[in-house]
C-alpha positions as semicolon CSV with decimal commas, in nm:
position;residue;x (nm);y (nm);z (nm)
1;M;2,872;6,342;0,724
2;T;2,889;6,560;0,415
3;E;2,616;6,583;0,157
4;Q;2,848;6,441;-0,116
5;H;2,943;6,146;0,105
6;S;2,576;6,078;0,179
7;T;2,490;6,095;-0,194
8;E;2,770;5,848;-0,277
9;E;2,640;5,603;-0,017
10;V;2,289;5,629;-0,155
11;L;2,420;5,573;-0,511
12;K;2,614;5,265;-0,397
13;L;2,303;5,127;-0,227
14;V;2,097;5,188;-0,542
15;E;2,362;5,019;-0,762
16;K;2,376;4,723;-0,525
17;A;1,997;4,690;-0,526
18;Q;1,988;4,705;-0,906
19;A;2,279;4,465;-0,958
20;K;2,188;4,116;-1,069
21;G;2,251;3,853;-0,805
22;V;2,418;3,517;-0,839
23;F;2,255;3,188;-0,753
24;D;2,328;2,816;-0,786
25;I;2,074;2,665;-1,028
26;T;2,136;2,311;-0,903
27;E;2,052;2,409;-0,544
28;F;1,752;2,606;-0,667
29;A;1,623;2,307;-0,868
30;K;1,676;2,067;-0,575
31;G;1,425;2,261;-0,373
32;R;1,157;2,238;-0,641
33;A;0,828;2,111;-0,509
34;Y;0,642;1,834;-0,688
35;P;0,264;1,810;-0,682
36;E;0,092;1,580;-0,436
37;D;-0,247;1,415;-0,455
38;S;-0,419;1,097;-0,345
39;V;-0,626;0,813;-0,486
40;V;-0,914;0,690;-0,271
41;S;-1,028;0,337;-0,345
42;Y;-1,245;0,063;-0,198
43;L;-1,105;-0,285;-0,238
44;D;-1,411;-0,494;-0,145
45;V;-1,542;-0,516;-0,501
46;E;-1,765;-0,814;-0,421
47;S;-1,961;-0,626;-0,154
48;A;-1,980;-0,316;-0,375
49;Y;-2,124;-0,526;-0,657
50;E;-2,380;-0,688;-0,423
51;L;-2,474;-0,347;-0,284
52;D;-2,528;-0,208;-0,633
53;K;-2,752;-0,504;-0,725
54;L;-2,944;-0,472;-0,399
55;N;-2,998;-0,098;-0,451
56;Q;-3,149;-0,171;-0,792
57;E;-3,378;-0,437;-0,645
58;M;-3,486;-0,199;-0,366
59;R;-3,630;0,044;-0,623
60;S;-3,907;-0,203;-0,704
61;A;-3,936;-0,371;-0,363
62;D;-4,261;-0,373;-0,170
63;A;-4,299;-0,221;0,174
64;K;-4,291;-0,566;0,335
65;T;-3,943;-0,670;0,209
66;L;-3,783;-0,322;0,202
67;P;-3,676;-0,304;0,572
68;E;-3,482;-0,632;0,548
69;M;-3,322;-0,519;0,221
70;E;-3,222;-0,185;0,377
71;K;-3,062;-0,369;0,669
72;R;-2,860;-0,585;0,426
73;A;-2,766;-0,274;0,223
74;N;-2,631;-0,105;0,537
75;E;-2,423;-0,415;0,622
76;L;-2,277;-0,422;0,271
77;A;-2,208;-0,046;0,279
78;E;-2,015;-0,089;0,605
79;K;-1,806;-0,367;0,449
80;V;-1,727;-0,148;0,148
81;M;-1,631;0,147;0,371
82;A;-1,405;-0,078;0,581
83;S;-1,211;-0,166;0,263
84;K;-1,115;0,198;0,197
85;V;-0,752;0,255;0,107
86;V;-0,595;0,594;0,032
87;F;-0,278;0,607;-0,178
88;H;-0,093;0,932;-0,102
89;M;0,127;1,021;-0,399
90;R;0,388;1,279;-0,506
91;G;0,543;1,341;-0,848
92;V;0,911;1,263;-0,917
93;N;1,179;1,439;-1,120
94;Q;1,317;1,356;-1,463
95;A;1,640;1,210;-1,323
96;H;1,438;0,954;-1,130
97;I;1,240;0,859;-1,442
98;E;1,565;0,817;-1,638
99;K;1,711;0,599;-1,360
100;I;1,406;0,371;-1,367
101;T;1,419;0,357;-1,748
102;A;1,790;0,264;-1,745
103;E;1,731;-0,009;-1,485
104;C;1,445;-0,155;-1,691
105;D;1,656;-0,135;-2,010
106;Q;1,932;-0,332;-1,834
107;K;1,698;-0,595;-1,695
108;H;1,474;-0,631;-2,003
109;P;1,670;-0,567;-2,327
110;K;1,478;-0,428;-2,623
111;Q;1,372;-0,661;-2,901
112;V;1,334;-0,616;-3,273
113;D;0,986;-0,674;-3,413
114;A;0,890;-0,817;-3,753
115;F;0,921;-0,471;-3,910
116;G;1,275;-0,420;-3,783
117;Q;1,160;-0,171;-3,516
118;T;1,327;-0,179;-3,175
119;I;1,060;-0,223;-2,908
120;N;1,035;-0,269;-2,533
121;T;0,905;-0,603;-2,410
122;A;0,583;-0,649;-2,215
123;D;0,794;-0,731;-1,906
124;W;0,984;-0,403;-1,952
125;L;0,661;-0,205;-1,968
126;K;0,511;-0,382;-1,665
127;E;0,820;-0,323;-1,451
128;W;0,870;0,036;-1,573
129;T;0,509;0,127;-1,492
130;A;0,522;-0,047;-1,153
131;A;0,851;0,129;-1,067
132;L;0,711;0,471;-1,160
133;V;0,393;0,414;-0,958
134;A;0,604;0,288;-0,666
135;S;0,826;0,596;-0,678
136;N;0,516;0,821;-0,661
137;I;0,362;0,651;-0,355
138;V;0,450;0,833;-0,033
139;K;0,228;0,622;0,195
140;I;-0,086;0,411;0,195
141;E;-0,359;0,459;0,455
142;N;-0,638;0,216;0,543
143;A;-0,990;0,291;0,674
144;K;-0,866;0,275;1,035
145;G;-0,604;0,544;0,967
146;E;-0,315;0,298;0,984
147;M;-0,023;0,385;0,754
148;D;0,215;0,185;0,538
149;E;0,503;0,429;0,487
150;R;0,776;0,199;0,357
151;T;0,969;0,284;0,042
152;F;0,783;0,088;-0,223
153;T;0,970;-0,100;-0,496
154;S;0,865;-0,213;-0,842
155;E;0,844;-0,569;-0,703
156;D;0,602;-0,449;-0,432
157;L;0,380;-0,289;-0,693
158;V;0,393;-0,584;-0,934
159;Q;0,266;-0,801;-0,647
160;L;0,011;-0,542;-0,533
161;R;-0,119;-0,510;-0,890
162;L;-0,205;-0,883;-0,887
163;H;-0,445;-0,824;-0,595
164;L;-0,592;-0,484;-0,678
165;P;-0,908;-0,439;-0,882
166;K;-0,812;-0,327;-1,233
167;E;-0,995;0,003;-1,185
168;V;-0,779;0,088;-0,883
169;W;-0,456;0,007;-1,070
170;D;-0,573;0,225;-1,360
171;L;-0,639;0,513;-1,117
172;L;-0,289;0,479;-0,969
173;V;-0,127;0,483;-1,314
174;E;-0,336;0,783;-1,419
175;K;-0,245;0,976;-1,102
176;M;0,125;0,891;-1,145
177;Q;0,112;1,030;-1,498
178;Q;-0,057;1,349;-1,380
179;L;0,190;1,408;-1,096
180;T;0,508;1,305;-1,275
181;L;0,429;1,493;-1,592
182;A;0,298;1,801;-1,409
183;S;0,576;2,023;-1,544
184;A;0,384;2,021;-1,872
185;Y;0,108;2,210;-1,691
186;F;0,340;2,509;-1,645
187;K;0,385;2,541;-2,021
188;G;0,009;2,536;-2,064
189;L;-0,041;2,797;-1,794
190;T;0,229;3,019;-1,942
191;D;0,098;2,981;-2,298
192;A;-0,255;3,055;-2,180
193;G;-0,138;3,379;-2,016
194;F;-0,195;3,272;-1,654
195;L;0,175;3,300;-1,568
196;P;0,424;3,558;-1,698
197;K;0,644;3,430;-1,981
198;S;0,963;3,586;-1,852
């Protein structure tokens, strides 16, 4: 091998290494990961309320009644712990949000209010929110570790919402918003200088 031939090979390798590659943006975007998180909740609100009341009473209880109160508090705490449910959730992409929006638009047409503004109905908002929360739920786990891994629908979540404490529903909606709108975090990180802008 001559020195000139070797130099040409090296130059070709350098050019190839410096050349810009080609990629398929659609395939690249398909592989994008969405954030995951979970919501831990306890559904036995009645026992939790009784336990809270009992704990307050125990602060001023005498030594004679305290042991019985502690026993009752432990029983209530066990009931609360047995009602633990973990909602495992993952964010969804914009196309999925648009699909849900279009389905709700079709099912619940917009109305015109007294000011001539086009608005969504309360039924539209309820179904849209339930569908978005449903699309974020990956699985639900109970205190025994048993899993419900079905694909949840808006109907499932409308029904579930009727039986959940309001605070739990609010936590699910909040977590859905965090996970589904997480792409906004990247802009904040980039603007704040944590990620490179180019």
